[in-house]
N, C-alpha and C positions, 0 to 999 in steps of 0.2 A: 571478756574475750582477750586472750593474750595477743601481744603484738605479732608474734609469729603466725598465729591463726588468722589474724586480719590480713596479713600479707598473703597468706595462702589463698584466702577467699577472694581477695582483690585480683590475684593472679588468675584464678579460675574464671572470674567474671570477664577479665580482659581477653582470655583465650576464647570464651564463648563468643564475644563480640568480634574477635578477629576472624574466626571461622565462619561467622554468620549464623551459628547455632545458639538459640536462646536457651537459657537454663530451664524455662518452663513455658509451655504454650497453654494458655488458659481459655482462649476464646476461639470459637469456631463458627464461621458463617457458611451456609450452603445454599446454593440456588440451582434449580434444574429447569430444563426446557425439553418438552416433548412435542410431537406434532399437534397434540390437542391442548396442551397447556404450556405457555411460555413464561419464563422468568418467575417460577414459583419458588418461594422460600421454603426450605426444608428445616423447620424448627424442631430441635430436640430429637432429630432422627439419626444422630451419629454419636457413637460411644467414644469418649475421650481416653478411656483407659481400658481398651479392649484386651482380652487375653487370647484372642484368636491369632493364628499364625499369619503374619503379613504376606500378602501376595505382591506387594511393591514396597520398596524403600526409597525415600527421598534423600538423596545424598547432597545435603545442603552445602557441605564444604567442597564439593566438586562442581564449581561453577563454569559456565560456558560463555556465550556471547552476551553483551549488554544490549538491552532492548531500548531502541529510540522511541518506539511508539506505534500507533495504529491510525488509520484514516481511510480516505477514499479520494475520488477525483471530482473537482469542480468542472462539470460540463454544462454547456449552454442549455441543453434540454432538461437538465436537472433543475435549473432555475425557472425555466418557462413552466414546468409542471408545478413547482411550488408556488409560483406567482398566481396560479389559478385558485389557490386557497385563501382563506381570510388571513389577515395579518396575525391574528391571535394563534391560529393553527400553525402558520409558518414559523412564528417565533417559538412555539412549543416544540416543533421538530428540531429547529436549530439548537435550542437549549438542550434537548435530549441528546443530540449528537455531539455537541462541542463544549458545553459547560463543564468545567472540571468537577469531578466527583459526583456528577448528577446521573449521567446515563452512559453513553458509549465512551466519553472521555477522549474523543479524537483529538490528536495533538500534532499530526503531521499529514499533510495532504498534497495531492498532485494537482496540476493544472496544465492545460495546453498552451503553447505559444502559437496563437492563431487558430485556425480551424482544425477540428479533429472529427472523428466519425460520429460523435454525438453533438455536433454543432448544428445550428439552424440551417447553415449552408456553407459553401466554400468561401473563405476569405483569408486575407493576410493583412499585415499592418502597413504594407506598402506595395501597391500594384502599379506604381509608375515605373515602367521599364526604363532601365538605364540610370535610375536615381541611386547611384552608388554611394552618394553622401547621405542618403536617407532624409532628404529635406522634406519629403512628403509622408514621413512615418506618422501613423496615427492609431491610437487604440480606441477610437470612437465606438466601434462595434462592441467592445467589451464593457463600455459604460452602460450598455443596456442589459447585460446579462452577467458576465463573469465577475465584474467588479462589485455589483450589489450582492451577488451570491457570497463572495468571499468576505465582504464587509459584514454580512449577516452572521457569518461564523465568528469573525473577529470580535463582534459585539459580546459574545459569550466566552471567547478564549483569545485574549489579545496576544498571547504567546504562541499561537498556532504557527507551526513551521510549514513553509511552502516550498515545493520544488516544481520545476517546469520543464517541459520538453515539447518540441515542435513535431507535428505530423508531416507537415510540408513547409518548405521555405516559400517565399513569394514565387508565383508560377514562372515569372520571367527569369528566375535564377536556375531553372531546370531546362534541359535541352528540348523537352517536349512541350514546354510553355503551357503546362496544365497542372492543376492540383493533383489529379489522380494519376495512377500508374497503370491500371488495367481496365478492361471493358467488362461490364456486368455480363453474366451468363446465367443460364438456368432460370429459376423463378425470379431472381433479382432483375434480369434483363427485361422481364415483362412489366415490372413496376417502376424501373428507374433506368434512365439513360444518362450517361455523363458526358456525352458529346466528344469523347476521346477517339480520334481516328485510329484505325488498326495499326498504322505504321508509327504511332506515337506511344505504343505500349513499352514499358520497361520490363526488366526481369531481374531476379535475384542474382547477386554477384556482380552487378554492374553499377556504375555511378550515373544517377539521373541529374545530380547537381553538376553544373558546369565547372569543370576543374581548371579554373583560371584564377590568378592572383587577385584580380580586382573583384571577382565574385566572392572569393573567400573573405577578403577584407570587409566587403560590404555586409556579408552575412554575419560576421562577428560583431560589426557595428549594430546590426539589426537586433542582436541579442542584448547589447548594451542599452540601446534605446528602449527596449522592452522593460528591462530592469529599472531604468530611470523613470519612465512614465508611470509605472506601477508605484514606485516610491512616492511620486508626486500625489498619488491617490491614497497614500497612507498604507500601502501594502508592500511588505518587504519579502522578496524572494531570495532565499538563502542558497539555493542549489539549482543547477540546470543539468539536464542530460541532453546531448547534442541531437539525437534523433530517435523518435519512437519507432521500434521494430524496423531497423534499417535494412533487413533482408526481405521485407514483405511488400510485394507489389499489390496494391489494393485499388478498389473501385472508388474509394473515398480519398481524402487528402493523405498522401503518402509519398515517400521518397526513398528509393534504394541507394545504398552506399556500399562501397567495399570497406573493410576494416582498415586497409592501408590508407584510403582517402580520408577516413575519419581521423586516423592518427595524425595525418598532416594538418587537417583543419583544427584539431584540438591543440596540437603541439606548437603550431606556428601562429595561429590566428585567434581562436576562441580562448585558449588558455590565458595568454597575456591580457586580453580584453576583459575577461572575467576577474582576473587578479586586480585590475584597476578598480573594478566595481565591488571588490571584496565578496565575490560570489564563488562558491565551490563548484566543481564539476565532478559528476559521477558519470561513468560510461553506461550507455544504454539508450533505449531499453533493449535488452537482449532476449530475443524470442526463438532462438535456435539452440539445439543441444550441442553445438560445436564450440568447445572451450578454446580452440585455437583462435577464434575470432576475438576473444577477450585477451588472450595472450599477446596478440598483435599490438593491441593498444597499451597494455600494461608494460610490455617490454620495449616499447618505442622510447628512444633516448630523450625525446622532447615531450610527447604526449603523456608518458608515464609519470612525469613530474607533477602533472596537474590533476591526475585522477585520484579522487578520495574514496571511491567505492564503485560498485556495479549494481545496476538494477536488472532483475530477471523477471520474465513473465512467460506464460504459455509454455511452449516446448523448451524454453530457456531453463526451466526448472531442472531439466536433465543434465545441464552443464554445471549446476551448482555444486554437486558433491566433489567433482574434480577441482573446481576453482577454489572451493573452501579448503580442500586438502593442500593445494599447492600454494595458496596465499592465505594462511590461517588468520592473519591480522587484518585482512582487507574487509572493509565494511560492505555488507551485502544487503540489498533491499529486495523484497518481493514488491514489484512496482505496479502490478495490475492483476486483480482477481479475475480469473476466467469467468466469462460473462453469462453463461446459461442461455436460455431460450425464451425468457419472459414468463415461464410458468411459475417460477419462484417456489418450487415444490420442495418437500422434505427430502426427496432423493438427492437433489442437487445440493441441498444444505449439507447432507452427509458427505458428499463428494468434496465440498469446500473444506470440511474438517480434515479430510485426508490431505488436501493441498496444504493446509496450515501446518499440519504435522510434518509434512515433507520439507517445507521451507524452513521451519524453525529448527528441525533436527539437523539441517544442513547449513546452519549458521546465519540466517538472516536476522537483521536487527529491527526491521520494520515491515509491517504488512498492510498493503493498501487494497481496499475494496475498489470496485470500478464505479458504477453509477450510484450516486447518492439517492436520486429520486427520478422516476419516470412516470409518464402518464400510463394509464391502464393499456396494456398491449405491448408496452416497452419498445416501440418502434424508433429506429434511428431515421435520419433524413434519407438514408440509403436503403431503407426497408429491412434492416437487420433487427430482429426482436431480441431483447436482452433482459436480464434480471436487474433488480435494483434493491437497495435497502428499504426504500419507501415507494409505495405505489399510490398514485393520485388518480381518483375518479373525477375528471374535470367537470363532467355534467352534474354530478351530485355534490361537487365541492367537498369531498371527503377523502380520507387517506388511511392507510394502514401500514404497519411495519411488517416486513417479510421475515421468514425463518432465518435467513442469512444475517439479518440485522442482529437478531438475538444471539446467534453464534458468535459474531464479531464481539458483541458486548460481553459474552462470557469470558473473553480474554481482556478486551480493552478497558472494561470497567475496573478490573482488579489488578492487572499487570501495569505497573506505573513506569514512566520513563526512568531509565537508570536501573531497572530491574535486571537481574541476570537469570538466564535459563540455567537450570540445574540438571545434573544427571540423575537417572533413576535406575533401579535394578529390580528384578523379580519377574514373576510370570505374567503379571498384568502390565501391558505396555501401550494400551490405547489411551495415552494421556500425554500432556505437556505439563511441566512444573517449573516454577520460577520463584526466586526470592527477591522481594522488593527492597528498596533502599532502607525502609524502616524495619527490615528483618522479617516482616510477615511473609508467609508462604502461600503461593497460589497453585492449586492443583486443578487442572481442567481435564475431565475424563469423559469418554463416551461409553455407554453401554449399547452396543450395536445388536444385541440379541433381543429376542422377544420375551425373555424371562428376567425376573429380578436377578441382579448380579451383586454378589458380595464384594465389597472393596475394603480391604484391610491394609492400611499403610503405616509404615514405621517412620517416625520423624525424631531423630535423636534417640532419647530413651523412652519416648511416648509411642503408643500404638493406638491408632484411631480406626474405627470400623463403622460401616454403614452399608445400606443397600441402594444400589442405583436402579432407578425405574427402567423398565424395558424401553428400548429405543429412545435413549435420553442423552442429552449433554448436561454436564454438571460442573460447577465451579465450587471448590471448597477453599475458603480462606482461613488460614490458621494464624492467630496472633499470639 
């Protein structure tokens, strides 16, 4: 080969690497999930050199946001359900969820700061009223549940990233001196009473946290103590969000704030304290479609300097398009999967797929499921039934994975941290596509019809073709 030809060939190879397009894709893996058959490998059922006209093209050189990863939330009732199983079964579940390249590959998870709606009961780390110096701060409660839960995950993935948010500050830091914000009504009122007097209820758009300097300082110290005590237990928390669903007045631990008050707390108190601890702050969790609430924080002269991203959940998903458009470089997280009703059925799994498409097409870098595991029935301490990745039958000491687990796995097993979402074009758009750091391509697609569906996609100069089963989720990995 002449020197000029070698230079030309090397130049072409360099350009392929630069654009993320490989000169040749030679290996294809395909796995599918239906209501009756989960995680079934489709061997030899895709043509690598199809002559059919493509109905979608993967535009590998048009990359979008970088993916940080996938995960769920460490809740107390998640651990108490898993604790009912044998050690062997519990380890098997944790390995499937967290071991790299084994199952779900979870690498980023959420945890509460104190009690949340899937705790065993109300609690905080310091209920000694007036203890502004946090002399009585203690995470003794978490030694029984959250700490062993997280350590069980770290056993299989020591690089697991954790972020945390409170549902409620210590009750004495709130003007109503109570963990909750609202009184149960309807069916919940029959099953649960939270002892909150009617004149102590809060409401959206108001501050339940006492707006005084000594309370702000003490609460920022509370966050620092939380970070420090967990570090003593070998658990590093890299990021905090200041308040879960700060607009929602709930019958369980909750605390309403105004965006203006959160801006002051972050900019003057929490931000400097977390900087000392080398912990990042993201704003959230944002559960309303009102983008102005986010703008208030991001545009605040002090708070805005500390915000590294924003977490969205529930109706907050409707604010994401505008926020992503106005702040294209801002990191966005889907911070909590909508929870279902404990039926864990195929219909809700399909709804979850629609949520995942919405969040990723609007710029999120991470997607977090909610409950990792629950006992059969999915009840919270406050009578709310919800879905989970794993359901445990405590009486029989057995467990099973639910449909939404397999859907999460369809992405999280194949889409690696550092992957980039890629644009697509064509008639078929019920899909998400990514390019991994190793240049492999991940295509996740749903056939929502009751008939076989032909999928023919173009990737560079190659055209691949296969048939998607009726009512199926599919992941195709091309190397």
